[in-house]
C-alpha positions as CSV (number, residue, x, y, z in Angstrom):
1,M,22.6,-17.3,35.9
2,G,19.7,-18.9,34.1
3,I,16.8,-17.0,36.1
4,R,17.7,-13.8,33.4
5,L,17.4,-15.4,31.1
6,P,14.2,-16.3,30.5
7,S,13.6,-12.3,31.0
8,V,16.0,-11.3,28.5
9,I,14.3,-13.6,26.0
10,L,10.6,-12.3,27.2
11,S,12.0,-8.2,26.8
12,N,13.4,-9.1,23.3
13,A,10.0,-10.5,21.9
14,K,7.9,-7.5,23.6
15,Q,10.6,-6.1,21.9
16,V,9.6,-7.8,18.8
17,L,6.4,-7.3,19.9
18,K,6.7,-4.0,20.4
19,L,8.0,-2.9,16.6
20,Q,5.2,-5.9,15.0
21,N,2.2,-3.7,16.4
22,N,4.2,-0.2,15.3
23,A,4.9,-1.5,11.5
24,K,0.5,-2.7,11.2
25,N,-0.1,0.7,12.8
26,Q,1.9,2.7,10.0
27,C,-0.3,0.6,7.3
28,G,-3.4,2.3,9.0
29,V,-5.4,0.2,7.3
30,P,-8.5,-1.0,9.9
31,K,-10.3,-4.6,9.7
32,G,-12.5,-5.5,7.1
33,H,-10.5,-3.0,4.5
34,V,-8.7,-2.8,1.5
35,A,-5.6,-0.2,0.7
36,V,-5.6,0.9,-2.9
37,Y,-3.7,3.1,-5.4
38,V,-5.3,5.8,-7.8
39,G,-4.7,7.7,-10.2
40,E,-2.6,7.7,-14.0
41,L,1.0,9.7,-13.2
42,E,0.6,10.4,-9.6
43,K,-0.7,7.6,-7.4
44,K,-2.9,8.3,-4.7
45,R,-3.2,5.9,-1.2
46,F,-6.8,5.7,-1.1
47,V,-9.0,2.9,2.2
48,V,-12.2,1.3,1.2
49,P,-14.3,-1.6,2.9
50,L,-14.1,-4.3,1.4
51,T,-18.3,-4.7,0.5
52,Y,-16.8,-2.7,-2.6
53,V,-15.8,-6.2,-4.3
54,S,-19.4,-7.2,-4.8
55,H,-20.8,-4.0,-6.7
56,P,-21.0,-3.4,-10.1
57,P,-18.2,0.0,-10.4
58,F,-16.4,-1.2,-8.5
59,V,-15.3,-5.4,-10.2
60,D,-15.0,-2.8,-13.5
61,L,-12.1,-1.1,-11.7
62,L,-11.0,-3.9,-10.6
63,K,-10.6,-5.3,-14.0
64,R,-9.5,-2.5,-15.4
65,A,-6.3,-2.9,-12.7
66,E,-6.3,-6.3,-14.1
67,E,-5.7,-5.7,-17.4
68,E,-3.4,-3.3,-17.5
69,F,-1.2,-4.7,-14.1
70,G,-2.3,-8.2,-13.9
71,F,-0.9,-9.8,-10.7
72,H,2.1,-7.1,-11.1
73,H,1.0,-3.1,-8.9
74,P,4.4,-1.4,-9.4
75,M,3.1,0.4,-5.9
76,G,2.9,-3.0,-3.9
77,A,-0.8,-3.2,-2.7
78,L,-3.3,-2.5,-5.5
79,T,-3.8,0.4,-8.4
80,I,-6.2,1.1,-10.0
81,P,-5.3,3.4,-13.1
82,C,-8.2,5.5,-13.6
83,R,-8.3,9.3,-12.8
84,E,-9.0,10.1,-8.6
85,D,-11.5,12.7,-9.5
86,A,-13.6,9.5,-10.6
87,F,-12.4,6.9,-8.3
88,I,-13.9,9.8,-5.8
89,S,-17.3,10.0,-7.6
90,I,-18.0,5.9,-8.0
91,T,-16.2,5.2,-4.7
92,S,-18.6,7.9,-3.0
93,Q,-22.8,6.7,-5.1
94,L,-21.3,3.6,-3.3
95,N,-21.4,5.2,-0.2
96,A,-24.0,6.1,-0.6
97,L,-26.3,2.6,-0.9
């Protein structure tokens, strides 16, 4: 009996780690990126590189988010209150840099 207990614990630990890894993979946010929700009425999720944070156009979007939401974001993640097409235009310009 004493020998079986560690194998049961090991099995349970593996299951917990597997569940945690699956949850991380479902997030779909690779290292060095952040998920943001964009939109005025309907929110769409985008994953953007953290390097965008240092560019003035993206900083302006973050300031708008701070003014509108403060630290409470209704989607549970960073929410940027602008039109989706405006966000795509800004991020496209940042991609070209």
